[in-house]
N, C-alpha and C positions, 0 to 999 in steps of 0.2 A: 239365401244367406250370401254374404259377401266372399268372392273367391280373390284372395291376394296370394302374392308370392314374394319370396326373397329374390334378389337378383345380383348379378356381379356387375356392379357399377363401374363405369368408367369415371375416374375422379383424379384430381390433381394431387401432385406432390404437396406434403404438408406445408412446406415453406413458401409455396407459391399459391396457396389457396385463395388468399385475399386479391391476388393479381389477376387470377383466372376468373373468379366470380364475377358475374355481370348482371346488371339488372335485366329483366325480362325483355325479349325482343320487341314486344308489342307496347312497350311504355316509353319508347324512343323513336323519333323519326332518324334517318339515315344521317343527317348533319350532326345531331346531337350524339348519335352513336360514334360517328367519326371523331368528334372532339373528346368523347369519353375515353376511347381507346387509344387516343394519340399517346406515342411514346411507350405503350404497353403492348408487347407483341404477344403476351400471354392471354390477354382478355378474350373471354369467350364470344364477345361480340365479333370477333373475326369469323366465328362459325355461324352465330345466329343471324347476324346481319353483314354478310360477306361482301356486300356491295361497297362497304367502306374501304376494300382493298383493290377496287376496280374503278375504271374512269368514271368521272363525275357524269351524271346523266343517263347511266345505263338503266335499262328497264329492270326495276327491282325483281320482278318475277321471271326473268329470263333464265334459261338454263345455265348459262354461264355463271350467274351468282350462285346457283346451287352447288355446281361443280367446284366453285372456288371454296365454297363452305366445306365441302368434302375433303379437299386437298389440305385446308387449313387445319382440320380435325386430325387428319392422318399426320401432318407435320408435327402437332403437339405430341402424339402418340409416339412418333419415331425418335423425337428428342427427349423422351422421357418425362415431359411435362405433365402428361396424363398417363395413368396406368389403369389395367383392369383388375378388379378385386379377384383374389384367388378362389374364392368360392362365393356361392349365393349368400347374401346377407340382408338383413333389414337395418335400417339406418334411423336415427332419431335426429330431428332437426328442430332446434329451438330458435326463435327470433325475440329479440328484445328491443322494444321501441318506447321511448319516453318512460322508462321504468316498468312497462307492461310486458309480461312474457307469455309466449304462446308456443307450445310444443306439439309436433306432429310426427307421424310414422311414415317414412319414406318407403314405398314398396312398388310392386308393379300390380295393377288391377287387371281383372280379367275382361277383354273385349266383349266376351259373351255376356257378361254382366251388364255391359253398356247396352248392348241390343236387347236384352231381356227386361231391362228397366229395374234391375236391381241396383244400378247406378241411376240415381234419379237427376234430372235436368230441370232447369226452370227458365232457360232462355232459348230463343231460336238462334240458328247459326247462319252466316252469309256465306254462299258458295264460293266467292272469290277469296275470302279469307281461308276458308278450308283448303281450297286448291294450293294456296301458298305453302302451308304446312305439309300437305300431302307430297308435294314436289321436293320439298326440303328433306322430308323424312326418307323417301324412297331414294333420294340421290345419295345421301351421306349414310344411310342405313343406321340411323340412330334417332332416338327421341331426346331432344335436347330441352324441351319445354315441359316443365312439371305442371300437372294439373292438381290444382288446389281442391281438396274435398273435405268433407266433414261427415261425423257420424254421431249418434246418441252415445253418450259415455257408457262404457262397460267397466266396472269397478276393477275386475282382474286384469284388464289391458292397462288401466291407469297405474296400477300397482307395479306391473312389469316395467313400464316405461319409466316412471319415477325412480324405482330401484336401480335400473340400469344406470340412469344419470348420476345417482348418488355414489355408485360404487365402482364406476367405470370412468376413465379419462376420455375426453374427447379427442377426435382427430383433427378437427378444425374449431377454431375459436378466434374470431376476429371482429373488429367493428369497422364497418364500411365508411366510406366518405359521408353518407348521409346520416351517420350517427346510429344505425342499426347494427345490433350485434348478432352474429350468426354463428351458431355452435352445433356441430355434427358429431354424433357417436356412431360407431359401428356396431351393430348386435350380431355377434359372429358365433355365439355359443349354440350348439346344435339344439340343446332342450329349450332354450329361450326361443329360438326361431320356430321350432315346431309347435310350441305352446301359442305364440302369437298367431300363427296360421290357423290353428285349431280354434282358438277363440273367435277369430273373425267369421270362420265357416259355421260356428254354432250359435254365436250371441249377436251378430252384427246383420240384421235383416236388410239393410239398406245402406248405401253410402250416397252422398249428395255433392254434386258438383257446386262448389261455391265459385271459383273462377278458373276459367280455362275450358269452356265449352267448345270452342273452336279446336283446341289442341287435342281434346278427347274425340271429338267427331272425326277429326282427321286421321288419327291413330286407328280408330275403328275401321275407316275406309281403306287405309293402307293394309291393314291385316287381311283384307279379302284379296288384295292384289299380291301380297307376298305370302301366298300359301305354303311355300317351301320354308318359311321361317316360323319355328314354333314360338320364338321369342316374340314375334309380331303379334301374336295372339294376347299380349299383355301390354299396358302401356304406363308410362311413369306417372306416379302419383304421390302425393304427400296429404295424409288423412289426419285430420285434427279432430279430437273429441270436442263435442259442442260447446262444453264449458270454457275451453281455451279461446273461442273466437268472439270477436265483436265486429259488426259491420259498421262501416262510416257512412255518413250521409253522402248522397250524390245530388248535387244541386243543379239548377236550371238558370240559364240566362236567355232573354229573348230580345230580337233586334228592334221590335216596334210594337205598338199597342193595337194593330190591326185597325186602324182608322179612328180609334178612340183618343180623346184628349185625356190627361191624367185624371181630372176631377170625374169625367164621365165613367171612366174605367173604375175608379174606386167606388163610385156609386153603383155600378153593375155588380161588383164583387159583393155587396152587402146582401144580395139575395141568398148567398150560400155560405157567407163568412161573417163573423163578428170581428170589427177591426178597430184597432187602437194603435195609437202612435208610440214609437219607441224611441228613446234618446240614445240607446246603444245598438249595435248590430244585433240581430235576433238569431240566436241558435236554439231552435225549437225545443222546449222541455219536455214535451210528451207527444205521443201521437196525436193527429188531427190538427196540430198547431203548426203554422208556417210562418216563415220570415218573408217579407217582401221589401225590397230596396227600389225605390223609384224617386227621381227628382232630388237625390241626396237626402232622402227621408226613409228610414226604416219604419215598418209596420208589423204588427202581430196580427196575422189572419187566423181565426179559430172556426173550424167547420161547425155549421149549425147542424142539430140533429135531423135526421131524415133526409140529408142530402147526399148520403152515400150508402152502399149496401154493406152487409156484413159477412159476405161470403170471402173466401180467402184472397181473392184478387181485388174486390171492391173495397174491402176495408183498408188496403194499403194507401198510404200517403201520396205515393207516386200516381196511383190511379185517380184519387180525389183531385189532386192537381191537374191531371191530364183531362178528366172529364169536366171539372167545373171552372177551369180557368184556361188551359191551354187550347183545347178544343172549342169549348162553349163561347169563350169571349175572344181569344186570340186567332182561332181559325187554324190552328195547328193540329191537323188530322192524324199524321204520320210522324212521330218523332224521330224515326229511323232516317227519314229522307228529306224532311223540311229543312232548308238551309237557314231558316230564321231562328232556330233554337241550337243553343250548345249546352254541353254538360261539364260541370266542374266538380271534380272529386273533392270530398271534405278535407282531405289532406292539405289542400291548398289555402284552407281557411276563409273566413268571411270577407276579409280585405281583399281577396281575389274577385269576389263578386262585385264589391264596390268599385275596384279598379276598372274592370270591364264596363260598367255602368257609366261611371265618371268620364271615362275616355271618350264616350260618344259611340263606342263600338256597339254597344247593347243599350237598350231602353230600360229594362226591368230585369231583376234578378229574383230568384226565390230559393229559400234555404229550407230544407226538408229535415225531419226527424227520420233516423235511420231505420231501415227495415230490421227487424230481429231475426235472429238465427231460427227461432220457432217458426215465424212466417214463412220463411224460406222453405223449411222442411214441410210445412202444411201445404203450400203451393205445389211444390214438386210431388208430394204424395197424392195430391188431387189430380195430377195430370195436366195442370195448367202451366202457363209461362207468365212470368212477370213482365211488366211493361219494360221497354228498353232502358238501359242505365239506371236500374234500381239499386244495385248494390255496389260499394266500394270497399275492397278489403286491403288492408295496410297492416303490417308491412308486407312487401312482396318477397317470394322465395327468389333466391338468386339462381341464375343458370350457370352451369358449368361445374358446380360442385359434385352433382351426381347425374350422370347420363346413362340412359338405358340403350344398349346397342341391340339392333335388330338385324 
């Protein structure tokens, strides 16, 4: 069963929450972060991407960057911009984007659960990305990046969280520049805190990493190095019941047709797909349907029966695309390393696929139907991993609102 705990969050003054809160470190490059934090000394980007306060061209993974992050974090604390909660609490975090609401519980989750596979994973991690977060955490002695997780709904937990929102005022409630509303409540009553802990320990057999595999893996490894810190045995998570979540599509663009001309390529596709023209951009309506944009024309590709397997990995559209098009026809064997392919999150829309093909940067684009939450759970339960770039979650949790000190 899942072991979670309340914690004493480091968090901003109420009147400065919107200025402190920043987009996650891994969705911005250094120049974008520098521009976003320009004129805002309170932005948490000064901690998560501290290179913005150092000379241009500095090695992003140098110790100087991590030490600057630590100094910036200390400065915000000493100036009273950030303060530490008086006692361990849980936090409720609601995000609203385009009228759709999702609410999760902010807590710290057991590193031991990560090692014991009570916390389920569905992606491989890359050592160089892990090392960056490990060095960042060890230097500043804080977990600044929230791991986005999910669990199967528990009615009693739903009731506690919904009632708390209904009968308590939030400590933060603001709409960011991107139009996403962020609202946070502090769960500080002892009875509610103990009941949440008990319910997770008795009724939540597993939690699932949705987004943040590198942050979780890094926190787990740091815990083994910081054995003197009991708090390092837990890591910062926001856990959403499955009913609250929706996965967005994660689309592909490819630079060339691997020696095929367009007619030959379309002819070869017919072995595995039924193909029809579309006068509109194609956002697939169901599983095993794909959109393809080539030479200013959209096509609907529908998988033929018996061209894919029904196991948890084989049935995924990202697997079908990989096996029957990217590998078979375009010669892309490893999507992680092949420079001919790139990935476009569904938040950018189908227009971004058209733009990149029409510009000549890419030759062909593919739009996919999103992976479902249940598919993610099934794959994680089976011990398998998804193909790279299978899921895109939006909206993103903001950094800086709730930080776990270790």
